[in-house]
C-alpha positions in Angstrom: 72.3 89.0 112.1 70.7 91.2 109.4 68.9 90.0 106.3 70.0 92.6 103.7 68.3 90.6 100.9 67.2 87.0 100.3 70.7 86.4 98.9 72.8 88.4 101.4 72.9 87.8 105.2 75.1 90.1 107.3 76.7 89.7 110.7 78.7 93.0 110.6 77.5 95.8 112.8 80.2 98.0 111.3 79.6 98.0 107.5 80.4 100.9 105.1 78.3 101.6 102.0 80.9 100.5 99.5 81.4 97.1 101.2 77.6 96.6 101.3 77.3 97.4 97.6 80.2 95.1 96.7 78.6 92.2 98.6 75.2 92.8 97.1 76.7 92.7 93.6 78.4 89.4 94.3 75.3 88.0 95.9 73.3 88.6 92.6 75.4 86.2 90.6 73.0 83.4 89.4 75.1 80.5 90.7 75.2 81.8 94.4 73.3 79.3 96.5 71.6 79.7 98.9 73.0 83.1 99.9 76.2 85.0 100.6 77.1 85.3 104.3 78.9 88.5 105.3 81.1 88.1 108.4 81.5 90.7 111.2 84.9 91.7 109.9 83.7 92.4 106.3 85.5 95.1 104.3 86.1 96.0 100.7 88.2 93.6 98.7 89.3 92.7 95.1 86.2 91.7 93.3 84.6 90.1 96.3 84.4 91.3 99.9 87.0 90.3 102.4 85.1 88.6 105.2 82.5 86.8 103.1 81.4 83.3 102.6 80.5 82.6 99.0 78.7 79.3 98.1 78.5 78.5 94.4 76.8 75.9 92.3 78.9 74.6 89.4 81.4 77.5 89.3 84.3 79.1 91.2 85.3 82.8 91.3 89.1 82.8 91.7 89.2 86.3 93.0 86.6 85.3 95.6 89.1 82.9 97.1 91.6 85.7 97.3 95.1 86.2 96.0 96.8 84.9 99.1 95.6 81.3 98.7 95.4 79.4 101.9 96.3 82.3 104.1 95.5 81.5 107.7 96.6 81.1 111.3 98.5 78.6 113.5 98.8 78.6 117.3 100.6 76.4 119.8 99.7 76.4 123.5 102.9 75.7 125.5 103.3 74.4 129.0 104.8 77.6 130.2 103.2 80.4 132.2 103.9 84.1 132.0 105.8 84.1 135.3 108.3 81.6 133.9 109.4 83.8 131.0 112.6 86.0 131.1 111.9 89.6 131.7 113.8 90.9 128.7 111.7 90.0 125.6 113.8 91.8 123.0 116.3 88.9 122.5 113.5 86.5 121.5 112.0 89.0 119.1 115.4 89.5 117.4 116.1 85.7 117.3 112.8 85.1 115.6 113.5 87.9 113.1 116.8 86.2 112.3 115.3 82.7 112.0 112.4 83.6 109.7 112.7 85.8 106.6 110.3 88.8 106.9 108.8 91.2 104.4 107.7 90.9 100.7 110.5 89.5 98.5 112.6 88.1 101.4 113.1 84.3 101.2 115.4 81.7 102.8 118.9 81.5 101.3 118.6 77.8 101.1 116.1 75.1 101.9 116.5 74.4 105.6 116.8 70.9 106.9 113.4 71.2 108.6 111.8 72.5 105.4 113.3 69.8 103.1 110.7 67.1 103.8 107.9 69.6 103.3 109.4 70.8 100.1 109.7 67.2 98.9 106.0 66.6 99.8 105.0 69.7 97.8 107.1 68.5 94.8 105.3 65.1 94.9 101.9 66.8 95.1 102.7 69.1 92.2 103.9 66.1 90.1 100.7 64.2 90.9 98.6 67.3 90.0 100.5 67.6 86.7 102.0 71.0 87.0 105.3 72.7 87.7 105.2 75.5 90.4 108.5 76.7 89.1 106.6 77.9 86.0 105.1 80.6 88.3 108.1 81.2 90.5 111.5 79.6 90.2 112.5 80.0 93.9 109.1 78.9 95.4 110.9 76.3 97.6 112.9 79.1 99.3 109.7 80.8 100.3 108.6 77.9 102.6 109.2 79.2 106.1 108.9 82.9 105.3 106.4 85.4 106.7 105.7 88.1 104.2 104.4 91.5 105.1 101.1 93.4 105.5 98.9 92.0 108.3 101.0 88.8 108.7 102.7 88.4 112.0 104.4 86.2 114.6 103.4 86.7 118.3 104.0 85.4 121.7 100.8 85.7 123.8 99.4 85.0 127.2 95.8 83.8 127.8 93.4 84.7 130.6 95.2 82.2 132.9 98.7 83.5 131.9 99.3 80.4 129.8 101.8 81.2 127.0 100.9 80.7 123.3 102.9 81.0 120.1 100.8 82.5 117.3 101.3 83.4 113.7 99.5 84.5 110.5 100.7 83.9 107.0 99.8 82.3 103.7 101.1 80.9 100.4 103.5 83.9 99.8 104.5 84.9 96.3 103.9 81.5 94.7 100.2 81.5 95.9 99.8 85.0 94.6 101.2 84.1 91.2 98.9 81.1 90.9 95.8 83.2 91.9 96.6 86.0 89.6 97.1 83.6 86.7 93.7 82.0 87.2 91.9 85.3 87.7 93.2 86.3 84.3 92.1 83.0 82.8 88.6 83.5 84.2 88.5 87.0 82.8 89.5 85.7 79.4 86.7 83.1 79.5 84.2 85.9 80.5 85.5 88.0 77.6 85.2 85.2 75.1 81.6 84.4 76.2 80.8 88.1 76.3 79.5 87.8 79.9 78.2 90.8 81.7 79.5 91.0 85.2 79.2 93.6 88.0 83.0 93.5 88.3 85.5 91.9 86.0 87.2 90.4 89.1 84.0 88.3 89.6 84.9 86.3 86.5 84.3 82.6 87.1 85.3 79.2 85.9 82.6 76.6 85.3 82.8 73.2 86.9 83.9 70.4 84.4 85.9 72.7 82.1 89.7 72.2 81.8 90.2 75.7 83.2 88.2 74.8 86.3 90.0 71.5 86.8 93.5 73.1 86.4 92.6 75.9 88.9 91.4 73.4 91.5 94.5 71.3 91.2 96.8 74.3 91.7 94.5 75.9 94.3 94.7 72.8 96.5 98.5 72.7 96.1 98.8 76.3 97.1 96.5 75.8 100.1 98.7 73.0 101.3 101.8 75.1 100.7 100.3 77.8 103.0 99.5 75.2 105.7 103.1 73.7 105.6 104.6 77.2 105.5 102.9 78.0 108.8 104.0 74.6 110.2 107.6 75.3 109.2 107.6 78.8 110.7 106.0 77.6 113.9 108.7 74.9 114.3 111.3 77.6 114.0 109.5 79.9 116.5 109.3 77.0 119.0 113.1 76.4 118.6 113.9 80.0 119.4 111.4 80.2 122.2 112.9 77.1 123.8 116.4 78.6 123.7 115.1 81.8 125.2 113.3 80.1 128.2 116.1 77.6 128.6 114.0 74.5 128.3 112.1 72.2 125.9 108.7 73.2 124.7 105.8 70.8 125.1 102.9 71.4 122.8 99.7 71.1 124.7 97.6 72.0 121.6 98.2 73.0 118.0 95.6 74.6 115.7 96.2 75.4 112.0 93.4 76.8 110.0 92.9 78.5 106.6 90.8 81.6 106.1 91.3 82.1 102.3 90.2 78.8 100.7 87.6 76.8 98.8 86.2 73.3 99.5 83.1 71.3 98.5 80.5 71.1 101.2 76.7 70.4 101.5 74.4 73.2 102.5 70.7 73.5 102.3 70.5 70.1 100.6 72.9 70.8 97.8 76.6 70.2 97.2 78.3 73.6 96.7 81.8 75.1 96.5 82.2 77.3 99.6 84.8 80.0 99.1 85.7 81.6 102.4 87.5 84.9 101.6 88.6 86.1 105.0 86.5 83.6 107.0 87.2 80.3 108.8 85.2 77.1 108.9 83.2 76.9 112.1 81.3 73.7 112.2 80.2 72.6 115.6 83.3 71.8 117.6 85.8 73.1 115.0 88.8 74.8 116.7 89.6 78.2 115.2 91.8 81.3 115.5 90.6 84.9 115.2 93.4 87.4 115.5 92.8 91.0 116.4 95.0 93.8 114.9 98.5 94.7 116.0 98.5 95.4 119.7 95.0 94.0 120.5 93.5 90.7 121.7 93.2 87.5 119.7 90.9 84.7 120.3 91.0 80.9 120.3 87.4 79.8 119.4 85.2 76.8 118.9 82.7 76.7 116.1 78.9 76.6 116.8 77.9 75.3 113.4 75.5 78.1 112.5 73.8 76.8 109.3 72.8 80.3 108.1 76.5 81.4 108.1 77.3 78.2 106.2 79.2 77.1 109.3 81.6 80.0 109.2 83.0 82.8 111.3 85.2 85.9 111.0 89.0 85.7 110.5 90.1 88.8 112.3 89.3 92.5 112.9 88.8 93.7 109.4 90.1 97.0 108.1 88.3 100.4 108.5 91.0 102.5 106.9 92.9 101.6 103.7 96.7 101.4 104.1 97.1 104.8 102.4 94.5 106.4 104.5 95.9 105.0 107.7 99.4 106.3 106.9 97.9 109.8 106.5 95.6 109.6 109.6 98.0 108.1 112.2 101.5 108.7 113.5 104.4 106.6 114.9 103.8 108.2 118.3 100.2 106.9 118.2 101.5 103.4 117.2 104.0 103.3 120.0 101.2 104.3 122.5 98.9 101.6 121.1 101.7 99.0 121.5 102.7 100.1 125.1 104.0 97.1 127.0 104.4 94.9 123.9 107.9 94.1 122.5 108.0 95.1 118.8 110.2 96.6 116.2 109.5 100.4 116.2 109.3 101.7 112.6 107.0 103.9 110.6 106.5 101.0 108.2 103.9 99.6 110.6 101.8 102.7 110.9 99.2 101.3 108.5 98.8 98.3 110.9 97.9 100.5 113.9 94.9 99.0 115.8 92.8 102.2 115.0 93.0 101.3 111.3 90.9 98.2 112.0 87.5 97.4 113.4 87.5 96.9 117.2 88.1 93.1 117.6 85.9 92.9 120.7 83.0 94.3 118.6 83.7 91.8 115.9 83.6 89.0 118.5 80.3 90.3 119.9 78.8 90.2 116.4 80.1 86.6 116.1 78.4 85.4 119.3 76.1 83.0 117.4 79.0 81.7 115.2 81.7 80.7 117.7 82.2 80.4 121.4 85.4 81.8 122.9 87.8 79.3 124.5 90.7 81.7 125.2 91.4 85.5 124.9 95.0 86.1 124.1 97.0 89.3 124.9 100.3 90.1 123.0 103.7 90.0 124.7 105.9 90.1 121.6 105.0 91.1 118.0 107.1 90.4 114.9 106.1 91.7 111.5 107.6 92.3 108.1 107.5 95.8 106.5 
């Protein structure tokens, strides 16, 4: 842990100058209390740093929550061991790719029977909140149970005892992005009307008690729940395909589902604050959590230690060192294939920007997080599914 200033505490041993400057700028906003906590996976983001925990008094910065509202992880520990799995893993990868729409803009053709109760629940929540998600995206219901692209993934993994886990990473898809972008624009409009001076226009905020704040919070909570149900729906489909592949029923020994792009009200240092975790998970003492590595590297099942200085938080993954554009220039498909040796995945140049070398080493991130979480399981990938 490093105290950069009285308002910025840092856990990242790998931290570039631009990310440090961005975090310092955010930390100087007058309503930050008590300080901004920079996680080990911190890297440059839109307005606010990805991998930061931002506590605010009486205000919310929509861009500091992130544009993929509610993005997070879900993992299921099965009763199966590695030795019980079929040797040929390609059929399962291809079945998962058929069962779950992948990539940006790819949705379900119709609302699946398993998704219907979840869609109905989301409609009820939207009605109660007084808004129509169809105003943002007419086919939002067809997105429930779809993965997206970028660093989102579906994996089959094995832990240190060869126990088999099903693991995936996704968020609120296009509907969450549309909601986030709308409220970022609203906040910028408020800042313009008030002639506020900000270090970055994407740090525009909404004040608690205003109609704009209340509307954002209602729609934010809805999108966070969409993201959680989206992961649940995909995991149910993965379990179905996995069961067909192994030729038996899947018994869930454990299921963990956690956000890492979200806001909620918490008490820290004696005050009630809005805690925006942009690329960070809640890690109160005993909280189960999931910290994925990059494509081809280890992931971790963890338990929170409740570190008060971190505002009971921990990293959410490896954190980028190369931008996507820079990674595509720096690395090759041959290097990606070498990094993915022994892992079943779809070989394509589209994934070059997800190569492990484009990210911070996950084991270094976990060493930096030693006072934030304790490791329960270290997972290694067997099958990797991504959208391009």
